[in-house]
N, C-alpha and C positions, 0 to 999 in steps of 0.2 A: 471593477476588476482591473487587476494589476497584475502585472510579468514580470515587474521591475527587480531583479533580486540584489538585495544590499553587497556590496562588495565586500570581501573577507581578507583585503588584504589592500593597503593602499598604496599608491601607484607612484606618487611621488616618489625622487630620490633625496633623501636626507641626510643632513650631514651627521657627526658622527655623535654629536653630543643629545641632538634630537631622537638621533637611534637607540641612544643609549636609555635615555628616560621612558619611548616607547616598551622598549623591550625591558624596562622596569615596572612598567605598568601593566607591562601583558603578564609578567611572572606574578604579580602579587595578587595571592591571591583576593578573589572579591569579597568571599567572606570577612577574614579579615579586613578589609579595605568599609566594609560597611559595620564595623564594632562586632559583628557576630562567628556562631560558631562553623561549622561546616554547614553547607543549603540542603534541603532534603528537597529529593523528587522521586517520585514514584512514576516508573516505565511498566505499562500495563502489555500484556498479552493476549489473545486470544487462543494462543498456541499453546503447546503443551511446552513443558519447561528444558530451555536448551543452552546452554551458558555460549553457545555457537551461532546462535540466531543471527541472519545477514542483517535484520533491522538493527538489534539490537548493537551489535557491532558496531555497524554504521555511524548509529548515532554515539555511542561512546566515543568513537574517532573522533567525530565532530565536535565533541564537548572538551575533548582536550585540547584540539588545534584551538579553541577559546577561551583555551587556559582554564578548565575544568578537571579536575581531577580526583574521583571517585578513592576516599580513603583519605584525602588531603584538605578539599574547601569544598566538598562535596560528598553527601550519600544518597547513594540510589537503591531503592527497595523496587526488586523486580517482583513483576504477576503476574501468573500464568493462570487464563481458566482451562485450557483442555481439550479447546475445542466448544465451550458449554456456556452457550448464554446466561442459562439460568447461575452457573457456579462463578460466572464472572458479576454477578447483581450481589449473589450472597458473599464475594469477597467486597465489596465498593464500603459497607462499614469500617470493615478491620483496614482499607486501606487509608481513608480518611481518618481512621485514630492512630496513626501513625504520624501525621502532623506535616504530609508535604506543600511543599510551597507551589507545587505543578507538578499536575500529572501527564505525563507523555501516553497519549493513547495511539497504538502505533498503527491499529485498522480503525475503520469505522466499527468495526461490533465491538473493539474492546471500549471506545469514547460514548457508544449508546447507552450503559448505564448511568453513566453520571450526567448525559444529558439528560435522563426520565429523573432524576433524583434532585437534578438542578444545582448540582455542588454548588459551593464559592470559589472554589478551589480553582487557580486557572489552568485550564484543559486546554493543552497543544495537540493536536491530531494530525492524521496522515487518514486521509477519506474517500472511499471511489468514487462515489456519486456529488453530486453539485450540493454544497453545503445549504444554499442561501434554499431551495427547492425542497431538502431534506427538511427543512427549518431547525440547521442548526446551528446558522450563525443569522445576522438578518441581512448581510450584504456583504460583498468580498471587500470592497475598500475597509468598511468601517464596520467589523463584526459585529457591535454593539452589545454581545452579550461576553461573558468572562473565559469566550473560547477561539481559538484561531487556530491556523496551521496551514495544512499543503492539500490540495483535491487531485486526487489523480486523474481527473477529465473525465471520466467512464462514458459518461453520456452520451458526448463527442467523438468517444472514439468509437465505441461499438460498432456505429454504422461502416467506419473505416476499416475494423477486423472482420465485419462479416464481408466486406467486398473484398479483403485479399482473399479470405476462403474463398469467395465466389472465382477469384482471379486465377490462384494456385489448383484448385477443382473444379472445373467447368462444369462438370457432372452433377454438380451439388445439386439436391433438390432438397433434400429432407434434412433439415437441424435439428437436433437436439441441443436443450440448454440445460444445461447444469445450475442451481445457485443454493446460496445459504438464505433461506426465509427472513430469520430477524433481523437482516442488515436493513439498515434504516433506507437503502436507497435502490431495494430490489425491486420496488413494482418501477420505478422511475428507468431502473436500466433494462427491465423485462419488455417496457412498453417502447422503449426507445432500439431494442432488438427486435422487436413484431414491427414496428414501422420498415425498419432496415431490410428487416427478412423479407415482406411483402412487396419493397419496392426491389429486390433481385428474386421476385419469383419463386421464393421459399415454401416452404410447410414448416412453419416453427412450433416444437411443443419445450415446454419446462416441464423441469422436475425439481423438487426443495430437495434438501440432506444436512441433516445436524450432525450425525455420527458414521462410525465406518458403516456400519450395518446398515445406515441407512442411503449411505452411497453404494452399497454393494446392492443395495436392493433397488436404485435408481438405476443401475446399469445396466442390470440383469430385466428392467422394463426397457429400457433403452434400447438393448438387445432384440428384443420380440417387435417392438416399433421399425427398427431395422434403418439408423439413418443412414445418409453419406458422410455426415462429420458430426462431432459433439465440439460446443462452445459452453467451456468453462467461467461463469462470472469470475472476474479477481475477489479475492477474499479467503476465508476460511477452508472451505471445499479446492478450493485450487493450490493452495499452499499445503495443507494438510494430508491431500491427499491425492498428491502427483503422479506418484509413483502408481498406485492403484489403476489410474486413468490407464497409464501408458500400458501398464501390464494386461489393459484389457482393450486397448487399441490394438497390441500387439496381434495380441488372440483374436478378438472379431474383426481387424483389418479396417477399423476405422480410423481416420486422423481426430484427434483432439486438439483442440485451440485454446489460450486464452492470452493472460494480460502480463504476466510479470514473467520475467525470463525463467527463474528457477523450474518452470511447469515445461519448457522446451528442456533445458536441462537434465531433467527426471527423466527423458525419454518421448515427450511428447511432440508432436509435428511442427506448431508455431505459437511465438506470442506477439503480440503487439501492445505495447505501453510504456508506462515511464519505467526509465531507470531505477529501483525502488534504494537502492543504495544512496543515491544524487537523493530522492525524497524525503528521506529516513533521517539522512545527516542534516538534511536543510532542516530539520526540527528541531536540532541544535541551534541553530540561528536564533528562534523562537523563544527556546529556553533562558538562553543570556539574556534577552533582551528581558524578558520579565523579572529575569530575579537582579538583575542591573534596574528595577522599578518604572519597566513599563507595563501598561493595561493590555489585557491581551485583548480587548472589546475594541482598543484601537489598532491593531498590527494587522495590515491588510493581509487575508487569506490568497495564498500563491497558486501558481500554476507548477506541472513540474518543468522540469529544466532541460532536459531532455527527454526524448519518448525514442524504442527502439525496436526493430524489427528484429525477434531472433529466430534462425529457420532449423529444425536438425535432421541435416542430410540424410543419417544413417538410418534414421526413421520412418524418412521418404523410402526410400530404399526397399526398408523391410517391408513396408506397405503398398509397393511398384507404382509408387506415386512420382511421375517427375514432373521435378520441379520447374517453373520456368525460366529461361536463360534471366530475363526482364527481373523476376520474382528475388533470384538471387543476387544480381549486382543491386537491387535496392534493397539488400541485407543489411545489418548496420552489424551481424554476427551471424555463421555459420557453425554449426554444431558438425564435428566430421567424426 
């Protein structure tokens, strides 16, 4: 396992001639350098179509920084599964028919159909679970298969997330967990959550949901169960239905917590997890290396460069929660 991030820019001072050579090389389209036309990449999301999708924008910006310009030396096909694992599986033949040189799976659920189909095309992924435990790669240092990318380190972060919930909500006893069952790492993450809850003396119940209707049904059942808080696993449910959870949280006065900052930005109490923009941008590094001839099987899977704690103070006040001063001081960002 490695968490050494390859540098993006050289730190040495170059003389004018060397600097010009470096700039010329950076500006030269990689495709022309290899004697080919524009290179084709498939970018795949489990979300609904959205050109302003944060993950897509972060990845595009990082690709541009590396010299890959969509419409010039690069063609990017974007694919959206609209929250449906079945639809994504049906899209796989269409994606492969476009002959991409690399497939970028922006989340674990977006990656899974390509793992199941054992595609030959290199897959660069962002995955919330442990990719070795989930049998996505053979090892962190040498994936051994045509897949690599960034792991969000969820299994290790789940206990910390639950600990932060307990510190923020001292009376927490009953914890509802909501997830997306098709996710490859779901059972491992749930097991980690159960162990962490038990260590904190909490009672935990899990609800799985695939669609908006199932999320609403789960929230009705959770209301009847009367939890003290809700933990939403990072992924499709948290990203697609964050505002639903926030509205329910305000109505029922039950705080909701997840991993990615967008969940707190949507009006939920707290998130603790990787900086998604950084991680999605980092996927461009892998794509760049592969397009230049590296083998995905030999590029180590990386961990997030930064983990952030985001608190929504406005939501805390609306729910009557007095956030501990120590928690506020520890937060990387406080939304007011």
